[in-house]
Each structure stands twice: as C-alpha cells, then as structure tokens.
C-alpha positions as CSV (number, residue, x, y, z in Angstrom):
1,X,123.0,-194.3,152.4
2,X,119.7,-194.2,150.6
3,X,118.4,-192.1,147.8
4,X,115.1,-190.4,147.2
5,X,112.6,-192.3,145.0
6,X,109.6,-190.0,144.6
7,X,106.4,-189.6,142.7
8,X,106.2,-192.9,140.8
9,X,102.4,-192.6,140.9
10,X,102.4,-189.5,138.7
11,X,99.8,-188.4,136.2
12,X,98.7,-191.2,133.9
13,X,99.3,-190.8,130.2
14,X,96.6,-191.1,127.6
15,X,96.0,-194.5,126.0
16,X,97.3,-195.8,122.7
17,X,98.6,-199.2,123.6
18,X,96.7,-201.4,121.2
19,X,98.5,-204.6,120.2
20,X,102.0,-203.3,121.0
21,X,104.6,-203.3,123.8
22,X,105.4,-200.3,125.9
23,X,108.3,-198.4,124.4
24,X,111.0,-197.3,126.9
25,X,113.9,-195.1,126.1
26,X,116.9,-195.0,128.4
27,X,119.1,-191.9,127.9
28,X,122.6,-192.5,129.3
29,X,124.0,-189.0,129.9
30,X,127.3,-189.8,131.5
31,X,130.7,-189.6,129.7
32,X,131.9,-192.5,131.9
33,X,131.2,-196.0,130.6
34,X,129.6,-198.2,133.2
35,X,129.7,-195.4,135.7
36,X,127.2,-195.0,138.6
37,X,124.3,-193.5,136.6
38,X,124.9,-196.1,133.9
39,X,124.5,-198.9,136.4
40,X,121.4,-197.4,138.0
41,X,119.8,-196.8,134.6
42,X,120.6,-200.3,133.4
43,X,118.8,-201.7,136.4
44,X,115.7,-199.6,135.6
45,X,115.8,-200.8,132.1
46,X,116.1,-204.4,133.2
47,X,113.0,-203.9,135.3
48,X,111.2,-202.5,132.3
49,X,112.2,-205.4,130.2
50,X,111.0,-207.8,132.9
51,X,107.6,-206.2,132.4
52,X,107.7,-206.9,128.7
53,X,108.7,-203.4,127.5
54,X,110.6,-202.8,124.3
55,X,113.7,-200.9,125.5
56,X,116.1,-198.7,123.5
57,X,119.4,-197.7,125.1
58,X,120.7,-194.3,124.0
59,X,124.3,-193.7,125.1
60,X,125.0,-190.1,124.3
61,X,128.8,-190.5,124.5
62,X,128.6,-192.6,121.4
63,X,126.8,-189.8,119.4
64,X,127.9,-186.5,117.9
65,X,125.6,-183.8,119.1
66,X,126.6,-180.3,118.3
67,X,125.5,-177.6,120.8
68,X,122.5,-175.5,119.9
69,X,123.6,-172.6,117.6
70,X,120.7,-170.3,118.6
71,X,120.2,-169.7,114.9
72,X,116.4,-169.9,115.2
73,X,116.4,-172.1,112.1
74,X,113.8,-174.3,113.7
75,X,111.3,-171.5,114.5
76,X,109.3,-171.7,111.3
77,X,109.6,-175.4,110.6
78,X,110.1,-177.2,113.9
79,X,113.1,-178.9,112.3
80,X,116.7,-178.4,113.5
81,X,119.0,-177.3,110.6
82,X,122.1,-178.8,112.2
83,X,122.7,-182.2,110.5
84,X,124.3,-184.5,113.0
85,X,123.4,-187.5,115.1
86,X,120.6,-185.6,116.8
87,X,118.5,-186.2,113.7
88,X,118.6,-189.9,114.7
89,X,117.5,-189.1,118.3
90,X,114.4,-186.9,117.7
91,X,112.3,-189.9,116.5
92,X,113.3,-191.9,119.5
93,X,112.1,-189.2,121.8
94,X,108.8,-189.0,120.1
95,X,108.2,-192.7,119.8
96,X,108.9,-193.5,123.5
97,X,106.1,-194.0,126.0
98,X,108.5,-193.8,129.0
99,X,111.8,-191.9,129.1
100,X,114.4,-192.6,131.7
101,X,117.0,-189.8,131.7
102,X,120.2,-190.4,133.6
103,X,123.1,-188.0,134.2
104,X,125.7,-187.4,137.0
105,X,125.9,-183.9,138.5
106,X,128.5,-181.7,136.9
107,X,128.7,-178.2,138.6
108,X,125.2,-178.6,140.0
109,X,123.7,-179.5,136.6
110,X,123.6,-182.3,134.2
111,X,126.6,-183.4,132.0
112,X,127.6,-181.6,128.8
113,X,126.4,-184.5,126.8
114,X,123.0,-184.5,128.4
115,X,122.7,-180.7,128.2
116,X,123.5,-180.7,124.5
117,X,120.5,-183.1,123.9
118,X,118.3,-180.9,126.0
119,X,119.3,-177.7,124.2
120,X,118.9,-179.2,120.8
121,X,115.3,-180.1,121.8
122,X,114.6,-176.4,121.1
123,X,113.4,-177.7,117.7
124,X,110.7,-179.7,119.5
125,X,109.9,-176.7,121.7
126,X,109.3,-174.6,118.5
127,X,107.1,-177.4,117.1
128,X,105.1,-177.5,120.3
129,X,104.8,-173.9,121.3
130,X,105.4,-171.8,118.2
131,X,103.8,-174.0,115.5
132,X,101.2,-175.6,117.8
133,X,101.9,-179.1,116.4
134,X,98.9,-181.2,117.6
135,X,101.2,-184.2,118.1
136,X,102.7,-182.3,121.0
137,X,99.6,-180.5,122.1
138,X,97.5,-180.9,125.3
139,X,95.4,-183.7,123.8
140,X,98.3,-185.6,122.3
141,X,100.0,-188.7,123.7
142,X,101.4,-188.3,127.2
143,X,104.6,-189.9,128.2
144,X,106.2,-190.7,131.6
145,X,109.6,-189.3,132.5
146,X,111.9,-190.4,135.3
147,X,115.2,-188.8,136.3
148,X,118.2,-190.7,137.7
149,X,121.2,-188.8,139.0
150,X,124.1,-189.1,141.5
151,X,126.5,-186.4,142.9
152,X,129.7,-186.5,144.7
153,X,128.9,-183.9,147.4
154,X,126.1,-183.7,149.9
155,X,125.0,-180.1,149.3
156,X,121.3,-179.3,150.2
157,X,120.7,-177.9,146.7
158,X,122.8,-180.5,144.8
159,X,120.0,-181.6,142.4
160,X,117.9,-178.5,142.1
161,X,119.3,-177.2,138.9
162,X,119.4,-180.6,137.2
163,X,115.9,-181.4,138.2
164,X,114.5,-178.1,136.9
165,X,116.4,-178.7,133.5
166,X,115.0,-182.2,133.2
167,X,111.5,-181.1,134.1
168,X,111.5,-178.6,131.3
169,X,113.0,-181.1,128.9
170,X,110.2,-183.6,129.7
171,X,107.6,-180.8,129.2
172,X,108.8,-180.3,125.7
173,X,108.3,-184.0,124.8
174,X,104.9,-184.3,126.6
175,X,106.4,-186.3,129.4
176,X,105.1,-186.0,132.9
177,X,107.9,-185.9,135.5
178,X,106.6,-188.8,137.6
179,X,109.7,-189.5,139.7
180,X,113.4,-189.5,140.3
181,X,116.2,-191.4,142.0
182,X,118.8,-189.0,143.4
183,X,121.8,-190.1,145.4
184,X,124.4,-187.9,147.1
185,X,127.9,-188.9,148.1
186,X,128.5,-191.1,145.1
187,X,131.8,-190.3,143.2
188,X,134.2,-193.1,142.3
189,X,133.3,-195.4,139.5
190,X,131.3,-198.3,140.9
191,X,130.5,-196.6,144.2
192,X,126.8,-197.3,143.6
193,X,127.5,-201.1,143.9
194,X,127.9,-200.5,147.6
195,X,124.3,-199.4,147.7
196,X,122.2,-202.4,146.7
197,X,119.0,-200.7,147.9
198,X,119.4,-197.9,145.3
199,X,119.9,-200.5,142.6
200,X,116.8,-202.3,143.8
201,X,114.8,-199.0,143.7
202,X,115.9,-198.4,140.2
203,X,114.8,-201.9,139.1
204,X,111.5,-201.5,140.8
205,X,110.9,-198.1,139.2
206,X,111.4,-199.6,135.7
207,X,108.9,-202.4,136.5
208,X,106.3,-200.1,138.0
209,X,106.3,-197.4,135.4
210,X,105.8,-200.0,132.6
211,X,103.1,-201.8,134.5
212,X,101.3,-198.5,135.2
213,X,101.5,-197.3,131.7
214,X,100.3,-200.6,130.3
215,X,97.3,-200.7,132.7
216,X,96.3,-197.0,132.2
C-alpha cells in the first residue's frame, strides 16, 4: 500500500538565509512513543539533517499544553495568558523555516495533543489578524509546512478534517502547505515498517524541502 505525497514544489518562501542553516521543526503529535507517525516524521527529519538542516524535535506528549480557554486574553496583546509549556513552543514555531507536523487520525481529526497546540495558536492568530503584526504579515518571512498522518480505516474522507485544520494552523504561522504524506490502513504500532516506500518518501520529502528552501 502506498501513500500520497503531494505538492512538494509549493510556493517558495522569501529569503533570509544568510550565513545560517535551514531551521526545521518536527512536531510529533502522537501520544504513542515510536508509533507510526513518529517513525515517518523521524525519517523526514533525518532527510532534512542529511541536507545540513538544524532540526528541533518537539514531542508534544512530553509537554503540558492546557486547552485554549477562549478567554480572549490574547486579543489585545497577541500573548497567551495561560502560563504553561506552550510559552516554550511559540518561539520554536516562529523561528522555524520548515515545519513538519505529524499526527495520527483520531475520530477523523488530529490527536488531542496536536489540537491543543493548534488551538493555543489563537494568540498568533490575534497577533497576525487583529494586531497586524508585520512579522506575520504578507511581506514577512514565509515558511514551508508539511503534514504527515496515518489512519486505521480506509474511508474516502479520512484525512479531510485533519488536512483542513493543519492548513489553517500553517496559515497562522505564515507557512505554505506545500505537501503531505497520508497513509490509510495503518493501525498497530510499527505497521509502517511494512511499507518501506512510505518511509523512503518521508526521507526524501525532508531532503527536498530543505534543499528547495536553501536554494530559493
């Protein structure tokens, strides 16, 4: 069984790489350590490292991220008033040139860990759209975003909800959704190891995105 690997030649980001390495952030959204999305994302990050990128691995299960309280505390400042580990994550999102976001499908969406991060990015939404922060404006740095996901079933619309959520998350952080790797029929821990082609696709996506970003 193969997955879909689409759109790696997406919109090119603006420049800004002068005397530094490409910064890649890998967001591990699964609660299961070394599960299938973990293994795919790890391959993508290895590909990025092969191209000389500086890679940060963010395993959400190791962080305390309170769900968004919908208190609107960020509306006037662009800063979330909830003081937890999300305060460590905001800078990582904004420093990255490329973001790989990986989550298994839970009830036709991303995991609770991943969704908490997305919802708490409301502070960045306020910064971008309410406060018109130029660092997130149309002339600011553009990032590349890539989504990795697996699901146990083979439903036709299995990934639609998750893809839409991730696209809007990427929009908030000025990341162009340039591709994804989505695989159906993957459930048990380690199942993805039976699909070396998918692992190869992930590795090559990591290589290619870094190479394209560096050469833009």
